[in-house]
Backbone bond lengths (Angstrom), bond angles and torsions (degrees), N, CA, C in turn:
res aa  C-N    CA-C-N  psi(-1)  N-CA   C-N-CA  omega(-1)  CA-C   N-CA-C  phi
1 M - - - 1.439 - - 1.535 110.81 -
2 V 1.316 117.87 -50.64 1.467 121.62 179.27 1.529 109.86 -65.29
3 R 1.309 116.45 -46.59 1.466 121.04 -179.91 1.523 110.12 -56.71
4 Q 1.322 117.10 -46.78 1.462 120.25 -177.65 1.524 112.00 -67.39
5 A 1.326 117.42 -37.69 1.472 120.33 178.01 1.520 110.59 -61.14
6 L 1.329 116.73 -39.54 1.462 120.23 178.47 1.525 111.03 -72.18
7 L 1.323 117.07 -45.01 1.461 120.73 -179.12 1.524 112.80 -64.38
8 D 1.323 116.82 -26.92 1.458 120.47 178.63 1.524 112.50 -70.21
9 G 1.314 117.51 -15.66 1.457 121.49 -179.82 1.521 111.90 -74.50
10 D 1.309 116.24 141.24 1.460 120.88 176.09 1.521 109.50 -61.86
11 G 1.317 116.17 136.01 1.451 121.51 175.71 1.514 115.28 88.51
12 V 1.335 118.58 -6.75 1.468 121.23 179.12 1.522 108.68 -83.10
13 M 1.339 115.65 126.56 1.464 120.84 -177.12 1.522 112.50 -99.83
14 T 1.334 117.44 -47.66 1.464 120.80 179.80 1.523 110.06 -143.67
15 V 1.330 114.55 153.87 1.464 121.77 176.14 1.518 107.73 -136.93
16 D 1.316 116.81 122.96 1.464 122.81 173.12 1.516 107.36 -113.55
17 L 1.342 116.01 121.83 1.468 120.71 -176.69 1.509 112.08 -111.66
18 S 1.324 115.39 145.89 1.459 123.17 168.02 1.524 106.38 -127.10
19 Y 1.315 115.86 99.99 1.463 119.14 179.69 1.528 110.83 -66.77
20 D 1.333 117.34 -33.68 1.464 120.94 178.55 1.526 111.66 -61.25
21 R 1.332 116.21 -41.71 1.461 120.93 -178.71 1.519 112.63 -92.62
22 E 1.335 116.30 -4.11 1.464 121.99 -177.27 1.525 110.99 54.99
23 R 1.337 115.24 49.58 1.464 121.95 -177.90 1.522 109.94 -132.72
24 A 1.314 114.83 149.49 1.458 121.47 172.36 1.517 107.81 -134.50
25 R 1.307 116.03 136.79 1.470 121.63 172.70 1.521 105.47 -110.33
26 V 1.325 115.11 121.86 1.462 120.79 -173.94 1.522 109.75 -120.97
27 A 1.323 115.80 126.54 1.471 120.74 172.35 1.522 106.69 -98.42
28 Y 1.330 115.39 126.93 1.458 119.38 -177.55 1.518 110.80 -147.03
29 D 1.310 114.40 159.60 1.460 121.63 177.50 1.523 107.66 -86.72
30 D 1.327 116.99 112.23 1.460 120.48 -174.90 1.526 113.50 -74.94
31 E 1.316 116.63 -1.29 1.461 119.33 171.98 1.530 111.16 -88.26
32 I 1.336 115.84 -10.95 1.464 121.21 -178.19 1.522 112.01 -111.11
33 T 1.326 117.25 -39.11 1.467 121.39 -176.70 1.519 109.39 -138.82
34 D 1.323 116.34 174.70 1.460 120.16 179.00 1.524 109.82 -148.28
35 V 1.314 115.50 177.96 1.467 121.26 -176.62 1.531 111.06 -60.14
36 D 1.323 117.63 -37.62 1.469 119.83 178.62 1.526 111.18 -60.63
37 D 1.328 117.36 -40.90 1.468 120.69 177.39 1.528 110.74 -63.21
38 L 1.315 116.64 -40.70 1.466 120.57 -179.15 1.526 111.21 -66.51
39 T 1.325 117.32 -43.07 1.468 119.24 179.87 1.529 110.99 -69.26
40 R 1.332 117.54 -32.38 1.470 119.86 174.56 1.528 110.72 -65.61
41 A 1.323 116.72 -37.87 1.468 120.83 -179.80 1.525 111.51 -62.38
42 T 1.326 117.17 -44.99 1.464 119.14 -180.00 1.526 111.41 -74.17
43 G 1.312 116.70 -38.73 1.466 119.97 177.87 1.512 111.84 -64.00
44 G 1.335 116.84 -33.45 1.453 121.67 -179.41 1.517 113.83 -65.68
45 I 1.332 116.86 -19.40 1.465 119.89 177.13 1.533 111.69 -108.50
46 G 1.338 115.71 14.65 1.464 119.73 174.69 1.516 115.65 91.81
47 F 1.327 117.25 14.50 1.450 121.64 178.55 1.524 109.40 -124.46
48 P 1.342 117.26 80.55 1.461 119.48 179.78 1.528 110.62 -58.28
49 S 1.327 115.57 145.49 1.464 119.59 -178.41 1.519 109.86 -144.15
50 Q 1.316 113.82 168.71 1.460 121.72 175.71 1.514 107.38 -152.06
51 P 1.318 116.85 155.75 1.474 118.77 179.52 1.527 110.86 -65.17
52 A 1.322 116.04 139.13 1.470 121.13 176.78 1.517 110.18 -81.58
53 E 1.331 116.66 -25.07 1.446 121.88 -179.93 1.515 108.32 -151.29
54 V 1.297 114.97 164.52 1.468 120.05 -179.27 1.524 108.76 -73.10
55 P 1.339 117.29 127.57 1.467 119.09 178.18 1.529 111.10 -63.05
56 T 1.318 115.69 145.14 1.453 121.07 177.38 1.518 110.06 -128.40
57 N 1.296 116.38 153.73 1.468 119.97 174.32 1.513 108.32 -85.74
58 G 1.334 115.02 143.78 1.469 118.57 176.39 1.421 111.48 112.56
């Protein structure tokens, strides 16, 4: 459910989830989407989220 909500977003390329650690690593095109869009996607299905670290380019 979480994986699909993220993958359904424009610009999302890959999603690696760890349900045990409650973490997701998302590769996305930052010219199309951003962290706010990703957190809205998970929150919209009842799984509020926040970045674990500051996104970096590269």
